[in-house]
C-alpha positions in Angstrom: -46.4 24.3 25.1 -45.5 24.2 21.5 -45.2 21.1 20.2 -41.6 18.8 19.4 -41.2 19.0 15.4 -39.7 16.5 13.8 -37.6 17.0 10.9 -38.5 15.3 7.5 -35.9 14.0 5.5 -33.4 11.0 3.3 -30.4 9.3 4.6 -27.6 10.4 3.5 -26.1 9.5 1.0 -22.6 6.9 0.8 -21.0 9.7 -1.0 -22.0 12.1 1.4 -21.3 10.0 3.8 -17.4 8.5 2.6 -16.7 11.6 0.6 -13.5 9.2 -1.5 -13.1 5.9 -2.8 -11.2 5.1 -0.6 -13.0 5.7 2.3 -14.7 3.5 1.5 -13.0 0.8 1.1 -11.2 1.5 4.1 -14.9 1.2 5.4 -15.2 -2.2 3.6 -12.0 -4.0 5.1 -13.5 -3.1 8.7 -16.6 -4.1 7.8 -15.0 -7.3 7.6 -12.7 -7.4 10.4 -9.5 -6.1 8.4 -7.1 -4.4 11.0 -3.9 -4.6 8.8 -3.0 -5.7 5.5 1.2 -6.0 4.3 1.9 -5.8 1.2 5.6 -6.2 -0.1 7.8 -4.7 -2.9 10.3 -5.0 -4.7 11.0 -3.5 -7.4 14.1 -2.6 -10.3 14.8 -1.9 -14.3 11.0 -0.1 -15.2 9.3 -3.5 -13.3 8.1 -4.1 -9.5 6.3 -7.5 -7.8 4.1 -6.6 -4.9 4.1 -9.4 -2.5 0.6 -9.3 -0.2 2.5 -10.8 3.0 -0.4 -10.8 5.7 -4.2 -10.0 6.7 -4.6 -9.7 9.8 -8.3 -10.2 11.7 -9.2 -8.4 15.0 -9.9 -11.5 15.9 -6.4 -12.1 16.3 -6.2 -14.4 13.0 -3.9 -14.4 9.6 -4.7 -15.3 6.1 -2.1 -15.1 3.0 -4.9 -13.8 1.4 -8.2 -11.0 1.1 -11.0 -11.7 0.2 -12.3 -11.9 -2.8 -15.0 -9.5 -3.1 -15.9 -7.2 -6.8 -16.0 -4.2 -5.9 -16.5 -2.7 -9.7 -16.3 -2.8 -13.0 -13.9 -2.0 -15.8 -15.6 -0.8 -18.8 -14.8 -3.9 -21.3 -16.9 -5.0 -18.6 -14.2 -7.5 -16.7 -14.9 -7.4 -12.7 -12.1 -4.8 -10.9 -11.7 -7.2 -7.5 -11.1 -5.2 -3.3 -8.1 -7.3 -4.2 -6.1 -5.7 -7.2 -7.6 -2.2 -5.8 -5.8 -2.8 -2.3 -2.4 -4.2 -4.4 -2.6 -0.8 -7.4 -3.2 0.9 -3.8 0.2 -0.2 -2.1 2.2 0.5 -5.4 0.7 4.0 -5.5 1.9 4.7 -1.3 5.8 5.2 -1.8 6.7 8.9 -2.2 9.7 7.7 -4.5 10.5 6.2 -7.3 11.2 1.8 -6.2 10.2 0.2 -9.9 12.8 2.3 -12.0 16.3 1.6 -12.7 17.8 0.5 -9.4 14.8 0.1 -8.1 13.6 -0.6 -4.2 12.0 -2.4 -1.9 10.2 -2.6 0.9 6.9 -3.0 3.0 3.3 -1.0 3.2 1.1 -0.8 5.2 -2.5 -0.4 5.3 -4.1 0.1 8.3 -8.2 0.2 8.1 -9.6 1.2 10.9 -6.4 3.5 12.6 -6.8 6.7 11.9 -6.4 8.7 9.4 -3.1 9.7 9.6 -1.6 6.2 10.9 -3.6 4.1 8.0 -0.3 3.8 5.7 3.2 3.2 6.3 6.0 2.2 3.9 9.0 1.3 5.0 11.1 1.6 1.7 14.6 1.7 0.8 15.0 2.9 -2.4 18.7 1.9 -4.4 20.3 4.3 -6.0 23.1 3.6 -8.7 25.1 5.9 -9.1 25.7 5.9 -5.1 26.8 2.0 -5.6 29.3 2.5 -8.4 30.9 5.6 -6.4 31.0 2.7 -3.5 32.1 0.2 -5.6 34.7 2.1 -7.8 36.5 3.5 -3.9 36.7 -0.6 -2.2 37.9 -1.4 -5.7 41.3 1.5 -5.5 41.3 1.0 -2.0 41.8 -2.9 -2.7 44.2 -2.5 -5.5 46.4 0.6 -3.1 46.5 -2.5 -0.3 47.9 -5.2 -2.6 50.9 -3.2 -3.8 51.9 -2.2 -0.8 52.7 -5.8 0.0 
């Protein structure tokens, strides 16, 4: 009877198991027990604000802050935190331009333990300055016409 063969080798590296930085961060959030993070976005006039609304944990409790964890270093030597990474991620997720001109507003949900295609959700409303101006002009013309009739 042949003896069983045991394959010897090294354990897989983190980069082999988790392909991207995003996957690594989602794994970290899952290990922290975080199920959902919500940011609200509001922008216009070439600037925008992202505000953390809540962090929901698997045990059901919510918090209004992200754990203060360093995840890297900037070239200047400053630490790069989990909060900074997630805020930047939330700001980059919407497909439209929510910052420039009239901008937009809405919310972004990050769900690290969800399936990959359900991990991110963006509910955004984009303001269009040209449509708003046309609607406003039409409303004014309609009001003037009503005044002329009376």
